[in-house]
N, C-alpha and C positions, 0 to 999 in steps of 0.2 A: 504493500500500500504506500509506504513512504517513498519507495522507488518510483512508483507511478506519479506521485505528486511532484517529486523532484524533477522528473523528465518533463512533466507538463509545465512547470514553472520555468524551466530552462528554455523550453520551446517558446513560451510566451515572452520571455525576456529577449530572445533573438528576434522575435517578431516586433517587439517594441522598439528595438534599436535599428531596425531596417530604415535606411535613409532614402527618401524619395527625391525627385528632382526639385530644386529650388526655383523661385521666381515663376511659379505657375500663375496663369491669368495675369500677365503683366499690366494690362490696361486697368484692371481693378486695383492692382497694387499701386500704380502710379497715381490714380485719383485719390486713394487713401493717403499716400505719401504727401501729396500737395495739400490735402486737408490738414494733416498733422503739422506741416510747416506753417501753414496759415494760422492754425490755432495756437501754435507755440509762439509765433511772432507777436500775435495780438496779446497773448498771455504775458510775454516779456514786457511789452509796453505797459500793460495794466498791472504787472506784477501778480498775476494769478495763474499758477500752473495748472489749475483745474480745467482751463480752456484746452490745454494739450490733451488732458484725459478725455474730455468730451469729444474732441475731434477724433481721437483714436477710437472711441466707442462708436461714433458714427461710421467710420471706415470699417470697423469690425462688423457692424450690422449689415453693411452693404455687401460684404464678402461671404456672409453665411449663405448657404444655398437657398435659392428662392424659386418660386414657380411663376410669379406674376411680374409685372413691369418693374424694372430695376429702380427707377426713380421713386415710384410709389412705395415699394418695399423699403427702400433706404430711408425715406421720410418717416414711415411708420416705425422702423427700427430705432431711428434717432429719438423719436418722441418716447417710445417705450423705455429705452435704455437710459436716456439722459433726463427724462422728466417724470414719467409715471412711476417707475420703480423707485427712484430716489425720493420722490415726494411722499409716497406711502411710507417708506422707511423712516423719514423724518418724523411723521406724525405718530408712528407706533413705537418710537424710541423708548418711551417710559411705560409702555403697556407690554410687558414681556410675554404674557400668555398669548396675547393677540399676535405678536410677532411670530411666535412659534406656530400658531395655527395658520397664519398666512404663508409662512415659509413652507410648511408642510404641503398646503394646498397648491401653492405655486409650482413646486417641484413635481408634485403628483400630476398636475395638469400638463406640465411640460413632458413628463414621461409618457402620458397617454397620447399627446399630440405627435410624439415621435412616429407613430404608425402612419401618419400622413406625410412624413418626410422629416429628415433630421433638422432642416432649417426652422420649421415652425416650432418644433419642440425646444430647440436650443434657444430661440429667442425668448420663449416663456421662462426657461430656466435662468438665462442670463439676467432678464428683468428682475426675477426673484432674488438673484444674487446681489444685484445692486440695491434692491430694497433692504436686504439684510445688512449690506455694507454701510449704508447711510444710517440705519438704526443703530449699528454698533459704534459708528464714528461720531455722529452728530451729538454734541453735548446738550443742545437745546434746539427748539424749533427754529428760532431766529437764525442761529448760526447754520443750521442744516439747510434752510431755504436759501441762504446766501451761497452755500456750496452748490446747490441745485441750479441756481441762477447762472453761475459760471460754467457748470457742466452743460446746461442747455445752450448757452452761447457758443461754446466750443462745438457742440453737436450740430448747431445750425451752420457754423462755418464749414464743418466737415461735410455736411450734406450739400452745401452750395457747390463744393468741388465735384460732386457727383454729376453736375450738369456739364462738365468738361467733355469734349469729344475724345475719342470716337464713341458714338452712341450705339453703333451696332444695328443690326436689322430688327424689325419687329418680331415678337415672339422668340427672343433670343434663347430663353431657357428651353422652350419646346424644340427649337431648332437643334440645340446641342443634344437633346435626348434622342431625336430622330437620327441625327448624324451618328451618334454613338451606336445606334442600332445597325446602321449600314456598315460602319467600321467593324462591328462584331461579326456580321455576316461575311465580310471580306476575309477577316482573320480565320473564321471557321473554314471557309473554302480553301484558303492557302494551306492550312494545317492538314486538312483531309487529303489534299492533292499530294502532299509530301509523303505521309506515312499511312494514308488510308483511314486514319482515325480522326474524326472531327471532335474537338474538345467541347462542343456544345455550349459556347458562351453566349449565344444570342437570346435564349428565352428571358434572361434577366433584363437586358437592354430593351427587349420588346415590351415587357411589362412596364418598365420605367417610361418608355415613350408613350404608351397608352395612358399611364397615370398622369403624365405631364399635360396631355391634351385634355383629359377630362376635368382638370383643374380650371381650364379656361371658362369664363362666363359665357352664357349662351349667346350674347350679342357679339362676341368676338369670334365665334367658331366659324362663321361663314368666311371671314377673311383668312382664317387658318385652314380652309378646306384642303389646300394642296398638301399640308402636313398630315392631315387625316388620310388623304389618299396615299401618301408615301408609306404610311404604316401598313395600309392594306396591301400595297405592292411588295413590301418587305415580307409580309406573311406568305404571299404567293411565291416569291422567290425562294424563301426558306423551304416551302413544301416541295417545289420542283427540285431544288438542290438535294433534299433528302432522298427523293426518288432516284436521282442519278447516282448518288453516293451508295445506295443499296442495290443498284442494278447489277445483273450478272452478265456474263458473256464478254463481248468485245467492247462494251460501252465504257467501262472504267478507263481504258487507255485513251479513248477519244475524249472523255470528260477531263482527264488530267491535262490534256493538251489545251482544253478550253478554260480550265480553272483559272489560270493567270489572267486571261482576258476578262472573265466574269468578275474576279476579285478586283481588278483594276477599275472596271466600270462602277462597281459598288463604292470604291474609295473616292472616285470622282464625284459621285452623287453625294456622298457624305460631306466632302469639302464644299460643294456648292450649297448644300442645305445649311451648313454651319455658318458660312460667310454671307449668304444671301446674294451671292454673285453667280452669273451663269457658268455652266460647266466649260472649262477651258480645254479639257482633253476628252476625246470621244473614241470609244472602241469602234473599229470598222467591222460591222457584222457581215459584210459581204465578202471579206477576204480573211486570210489567216485560218485559224483552227475551225471557225464556224463554217467555212466553205467546204469542210469535209463531210458535212451532213448530206447524205444522198436521199433523194426522194424515194419514198416507199419503205425506208428503213423503219424498224419497229420503234425506235426511240426518236424518230423525227419530230413528232408532235410535242414531245416533252421539251426538246431543245428549243423548238419554235416558241412554245409558251414561255420558256425562260427568257428568250430574247425579247419577246413582246413585253414582258414585265420590266425588263431592264430599260427598254426604250421608253415605256410609260413613266418609269421612275425618273428618268432623265428629264422628260417633259415637265413633270410635276416639280422637279427641283428648280427648273428655270422660271416657274411662275412667280411673279412678285408677290409681296405680302397681301395686296388687295387688288381687285380687278381680275377678270377672267376666272372668277371662282366657279362659275357654272361649268367651265371646261374641265375643271379639276375634280369635279364630283362625279366619279363613275364607279363607285365602290359601294355596292348595296350592302355588303356584309358589315360595313362600318356605320350603318344607320343607328344601331344601338349605341355605339361609342359616341357618335356625334350628337345624339338626342338625349343623352343621360342628363339627369337633373344637376343643378349646380353643386358646387363644393359644399356649401353650408348644409343643404338638405341631405346629401349623401354622408357628409361628415357626422352630423348629429345621429343619423341612423346607425352608422358604424360604431360610434361611441357608445350608444345604448347597448349594442350587441357585445361590446368588449367589457362592459362593466359587470363582469362575473368573476368569481374566484377561479374558475377553471381557465380563464384567459391568460396566456403568458404575458400579453401586453399589460393587463391589469396588475399582475403579480410584480412585474418589473417596475412599473410606475410606483406601486406601493413601497417596494423595497428601496427604490431610489429616494423617495420622500423620507422614509425612516432613517436611512443612512445620513442624509444631509442634515436632518433635524438633530440626530445624535451628535454629529460633528459640531454643529453650532453650540449645543449644550456643553460639549467637552471644551470648546474654545472659550466659552464664557466662564466655565469653572476654573480654568487655568489663569484667568485674570491677565496679569502682565508678566506671566512666567516668573513669579517671585521677584520682580524687579529687574530681571534680565532682559525682558522684552518690552513690547509696547502695548498699552491698553487698547481695547477695541479691535483685536486681531481675529476674533472668532470667525468672522465671515470668510477668512482664507481657508479654514478647515471646511466650512460649509461649501465654498466654491469647489474645493478639490474633490470632496466626496461626491458632489453632484455631477462633476465632469468625468471622474474616473470610472464610476460604476456603470457597467454596460450589461446587456442581457446575457453575454457569454463569458465563460471563464477566461478564454484566451485574451479577449479584448480588455477585460477588467484588469487582469494581472499585467498584461503588457503595458497598458497605460499607467497603472499605478507604479510599477517599477521604473519605467523610463521617465515618467514625469518627476518622480522623486529624485532620480539621478540628475536630471536637467536642472531641478530647483537647487540642488546642492551646488552645482557648478555656477549657476546664475547668482546665487547668494554670495559666493566667493568673489565673483566679478563685481557685483554691486558694492560689496564691502571695500574692495580694492579701489573702486572709483571714488569712494567717499574720501580717500586720502589725497585726491587732487586738490590743488589750491582753491581757496574760496573765490567765487566770482559768479555773479548772477548770469552773465552772458555765457560763460563756460558751462554752467549748470544746464542752461536751456539747450545749448548745442549738444551736450552729451545725451540729454533726453531724446532729442531728434535722432541722433545716431543710433541709439539703442532701439528705438521704434522702427527705424529703417531696417536694422538687422532682423528684428522680429518679422517684419513684412516679408523680407527676402527669404527667410527660413521657415515661415509658418506652414509651408506645404511639404517640408522634408520629414516631418514626424514630430512626436512629442518631445524628445530630449532637447534638440536645438531650439525649437520654438519656445519651450518653457525656460530654457537657459536665458534667452535674451529678454523675455518678458519679466522674469524674476529679477534679473539685473536692473531692468528699468524701474520696477516697483521698489527695489531696495535702494536704488540711487535717488528715486523720487522722495523717499523719506529722509535722505541725506544723513543717515546715521547708521552705525554698526548694528544697533539693536534691531533696526528694521530689516536688515539682511538676514540676521539669524532667525528672527521671528517668522518671516515669510518662508524660509526654508523648512523650519521645524513644522510649521502648519501644513505645508504640502506633504511632508513625509507622514505625519500623523493622520491627516485627512485621507491619504491614499491607503494607509494601513486600516483605517476604519472601513473604507469601501471594500477592500479585499477581504477583511475578516467577516463582514456582513454577508458577502457573497458565499463564503464557505459555510456560514451558519444557516443561510437561507438560499440555497442554490437552485438554479433551474438548469439541470443537466440536459443538454441536447441528446445525449445517449438514451435517456429515458423517453424522450418525446418522439424518437424515430418511428416506433411501431404505430403510434397514433397518426403521425404525418403521412406515413406510407399508406395506411388504411384510408385516410382521407383522399389521397391522390388516386388510389385504385378505384374507389367508388365513383369519383368524378369521371375518371378516364373510362370506366366501364359504361357509364351512362352515355358518354360521348361515342364510344365504339358501337354501342347498340343503336344509337340514333343514326350514325353513319351507315350501318348495315341496312336499316330501314329506308334510308334515303337512296341507297343503291338499288333496293328492290323496286322502289317507285319514285323516281326523281321528281315527278310533278308535285309530290307532297312534301318535298324537302323544305325546311324553314331555314334560310341562310342566317337570319338573325339569331335564332336559337342555337344553331351550330357554332356561330361565332362566339356566343356567350359561353357555351360549354367548352369550347377550345380555350378561351381566356381563363376560365376557372381551372381547367386542367393544367395549363401552364403555370398559373399562380401556385397551385397545390404542389406541383413538381418542383418549382423553384424553392418553396419552403423546405421540402424534403432535402433537396440538394444542399441548401445552405446549412441545415442542421447536420447533415452527414459530414460536411466539411469541418464544422466546428467540433463535432463529436470525436474526430480522430485526435484532436489536441487536448481532450479532457483527461483528467487523471482517474476517472471512475470506470475503467473498462470492465470491472466486475459487474457493473449495473447494465452493461450493454448486452443486447440480445445477439448482436453480430460482432465478430472480430473484425480487425481492420481489413484483411483480404476479403472476408465475406461481405463486408459493407461495400467495398469497391465493386465486387462482382454484382451485388444487388443494384447498385447505382447504374451499372452498365445495362442490366436487364430492364430497369425502369426506362432508360433512354431508348432501348430497342422497341419497347411497346409504344413509346411516344413517337418514334420514327414511323411505326406502322400506322398510327393515326394520321400522321402527315401524308403518308402514301395514299391512304384511303381518301383523304380529303382532296388531294391533288388529282386523283383519278375519278372523282365523283362525277357521274354523267350530268349533262346539262338538263334543265327542266323539260326540254322537248325530246331528249334522247331516250332510246329504249332502255329500260331498266334491266336488272338481273334478278328475276323472280326468286331464284334459289337463295339470294341473300336474305330474304325475309325469314327463312328458317334458321339463319345464323344469328339473328339479333338477340333472341331470348336466351339461347345457350351461352352466348358470349357475355351478356349482362349477368347471368346467373354465375358463371365461372368467376368473373371479376368480383362479384359480391361475396362469394365464398372465400376468395383470396383476401379480401379486405377484412373479413371476420378472422381469418387465420392470422393476419398481420397483427390485429389488435390483441388477440387472446394467446398467441404463440402456439396454437394447436396445429397439428400436422394436417394440411389439406388433403382431401380425398385423392388417392392416387389416380383415379379415373376422372379427375377434375375437367380435363379438356377432351375426354373421349367423345362427348357429344359433338364437339367442333370437328374432330377428326372424322367422325362418321359422316358428316355432311359433305366435307370437301376433300377428305383424304390427306393424311399427314405427308405422304410422299410428294404431294404437289408443291409443298413449301421448298423442296430441294431441287425441283426440276423446272419450275416456271419462273421466268424473270419477273422481278417485282414491278418493272415498269409497264408490263403488258396489261392493258385494261381487261377486266373480266373477273369472274368469281375466283380465279386462282390467286389473286392478290390476297385473299383471306387466309391462304395457307401460311403466309408469313406471320399473320396475326396469331394463328394457332401456335406456331412454333415459339414466338416471343412470349406468349402467355405461359407456355410450359416452362420456358427458361426462367421466367419470373418466379413461378412456383418453386422451382428447384433452388434458385438463389436465396429465397426466403428462409430456407432450412439448411443453408451452408453447403449444399451439394455442389461439387466442382472445385472446392478448396481442399487441397490434400492434407493440410495440417491446421487444425483449428487453433492450435496454441500460438501460431505465428501472428504477430500484430504489427 
């Protein structure tokens, strides 16, 4: 047991010290830097360094991920962080019990809002942190409101700098999400062409792109119709690519020759969507590898469909933000996505659904609020550290616990350890800087330099980011006690967060059976509906199929994420599957999902003749998947004849002899085979040694 925990902590530590690329999103960094310089300069003239803090908070609020217009989000963030939170803190300074209640509720609300995106939740948590900070620091209401006044002025100066160019295209956040989807598809195709194994990175970006579009208000969706259409084409491209990747015979060789051109076209579309400028590079479909497709070949239609989707994606990428929207709306399956209710209606409904003890989101939000509240109590109990530190430091523990504690063991411990290390280094730097000669001009210049270093390294990871912000805070206090107090608070706050996670864990290893069962049920319903649509295409409901496909992808994405985190947890004795078994199970899950993509891609049109035999397949398929879901939840061994009904209908041998790209009932043979593999993988079959991890 001790060995397992040691390995898990070591893995988390390595993850926490992984360094990413600095200076990411340089335009946002530049606007924030100009705001900091402006706020610091005005603060120097007025001898009020809180303007520098306010300008930094405004820049920070603008760089937290957001889904709506940058200027509006930046303005709202500046008001929340520089005015609302601090003012509430000033007025609850003398009412300790109310401060604890509001702090608990604020962090809890932030934890719940995380399910809509990290940006919304983080803004709520940071606003609560600033409320607690002013409550701890303000000696009285009058002094506190004076501090808020200078914070607000600094925030206003920081927000003004958000008006600076470049402004970027409209729907910039949605464009980034759609572009990331096309980049993921391109990476998937390149990887599959090299070793024949696709890493399957695109379902996550697909869900993110759909989520970013549904956040748009109804009155903006018509102007963003081309982005909705691009998501629809991405789904078509993904289905066609899956068919080609799983095809047999001579097709893989031809596909590999075409893969580079397809991936290049997708990358071109991604660049155009992200920048809002027309595509500069275009693949020539009439020459090169695409010219090798001969008329009458079995795979001709599939390649043609892929080319048509790529051509349509290029056309949509070249459509401006507004105008020609009618030409961009040719995607019936996105009617549901385009017509969904606004964010508020959907958000309130989802919040009500998650307010149950069985919800992982609810449990994490509650645990987060408890950890932050305990940290504030510990900070207040330590006073001024027996005269060694500074009074009013409790909010640093509160801040650290609220920022460090995450839903997974790996993230919580990686952030806690790396953040503590960075704080120690930053405290030493801040203390060393206090030895510089006194001088107001030098003091303000050093503050600017430290914030610039923070901006440059904020994307590299916790250690370097926290090192520079700790040095800034330590030097801001201009005393050695400030440096040591800030460092000690970070270390203790991180320890509280990590300890509470161990006392109240949410192990992903234990959630895997439930998540797998949830996906199997949704995928079973989808496969049954697809079989019925094959039997009688005229009765197919594209909107319902789109909804089921989206739900299946979301459920599979949750399982994949949990499986990834489970491998880094120390509680392997609680896991039903060993590491190799879990990887085999994940591959089986992906194979079933591929089959759904193949069935969807080959689905006959509304006027095409159906495959009557497929009707007999729908019920046995749904029943087999339901039994597998029950087996996943309970751990029971599924019936050995689970898929016999499917084999009786179409014959198992057809799965090995019929190419997957050929339309007709034989495509269901691959489904039968993949469901059998899933049943075997659920019980560790195919892994030679269960002790290997």
